[in-house]
C-alpha positions as CSV (number, residue, x, y, z in Angstrom):
1,X,159.7,154.6,-76.2
2,X,157.6,155.6,-73.2
3,X,159.0,154.9,-69.8
4,X,157.1,152.3,-67.9
5,X,156.5,152.6,-64.2
6,X,157.4,149.2,-62.8
7,X,156.3,147.9,-59.4
8,X,153.6,146.4,-57.3
9,X,151.4,149.1,-55.9
10,X,148.7,146.9,-54.3
11,X,148.6,143.3,-53.2
12,X,144.8,143.2,-53.6
13,X,144.4,145.4,-56.7
14,X,143.6,144.2,-60.2
15,X,146.5,142.6,-62.0
16,X,147.0,144.5,-65.3
17,X,150.4,143.2,-66.6
18,X,152.6,140.3,-65.6
19,X,155.9,138.9,-66.8
20,X,156.2,135.1,-67.0
21,X,158.8,132.6,-68.0
22,X,157.6,129.4,-69.6
23,X,159.2,126.2,-68.4
24,X,161.8,125.1,-70.9
25,X,165.5,124.2,-71.3
26,X,166.6,125.7,-67.9
27,X,164.0,123.6,-66.1
28,X,165.1,120.5,-68.0
29,X,168.5,121.0,-66.5
30,X,167.2,120.7,-62.9
31,X,168.6,117.8,-61.0
32,X,168.2,116.6,-57.4
33,X,171.8,117.9,-56.8
34,X,171.3,121.5,-58.2
35,X,167.6,122.3,-57.5
36,X,168.3,123.8,-54.0
37,X,171.0,126.1,-55.5
38,X,168.6,127.2,-58.2
39,X,165.8,127.9,-55.6
40,X,163.5,124.9,-56.5
41,X,162.1,122.6,-53.8
42,X,162.4,119.6,-56.1
43,X,162.9,118.6,-59.7
44,X,159.7,119.4,-61.7
45,X,157.7,117.3,-64.2
46,X,158.4,119.5,-67.2
47,X,155.5,118.4,-69.4
48,X,153.0,119.0,-66.6
49,X,154.6,122.3,-65.7
50,X,154.3,123.5,-69.4
51,X,150.6,122.5,-69.5
52,X,150.0,124.3,-66.1
53,X,151.9,127.4,-67.3
54,X,150.0,127.8,-70.6
55,X,146.7,127.1,-68.8
56,X,147.5,129.8,-66.3
57,X,148.6,132.3,-69.0
58,X,145.3,131.6,-70.9
59,X,143.3,132.3,-67.7
60,X,145.1,135.5,-67.1
61,X,144.5,136.6,-70.7
62,X,140.9,135.7,-70.4
63,X,140.7,138.2,-67.6
64,X,142.4,141.0,-69.7
65,X,145.8,140.7,-68.0
66,X,148.7,141.6,-70.4
67,X,151.1,138.7,-70.2
68,X,154.7,139.4,-71.1
69,X,156.8,136.3,-71.9
70,X,160.4,136.7,-70.7
71,X,161.9,134.8,-73.7
72,X,160.1,137.2,-76.1
73,X,161.3,140.3,-74.1
74,X,164.9,138.9,-74.1
75,X,164.7,138.3,-77.9
76,X,163.6,141.9,-78.4
77,X,166.6,143.1,-76.3
78,X,169.2,141.0,-78.1
79,X,167.9,142.1,-81.5
80,X,169.3,145.6,-80.6
81,X,173.1,145.4,-81.0
82,X,174.0,147.9,-78.2
83,X,171.6,146.1,-75.8
84,X,172.9,142.7,-76.8
85,X,176.5,143.8,-76.2
86,X,175.5,145.2,-72.8
87,X,173.8,141.9,-71.8
88,X,176.8,139.9,-73.0
89,X,179.3,142.1,-71.3
90,X,177.5,142.2,-67.9
91,X,175.7,138.9,-67.6
92,X,177.6,136.3,-69.7
93,X,180.9,136.2,-67.8
94,X,183.5,133.5,-67.1
95,X,182.3,133.4,-63.5
96,X,178.7,132.7,-64.5
97,X,179.1,130.5,-67.6
98,X,182.7,129.3,-67.5
């Protein structure tokens, strides 16, 4: 596997690759009580957010931007046993998920 150089090197340059996260189950769980803690200004309208997201992704792809979907990348990671174990050991803890 080739090592990728990650970072933003220009705020005005051409966007070549971007990682996105489609609205889904996590966003369904937003409530007025927890949205501040989860860094949202307010509860979102999920159906509209999904439409807006997919429209935005299509527009970026129309402009030759490589769009990487977080859920797909995570699925690739957890398909590798050693990587899955590392994620589970470090990110799925009693403190985080109870």
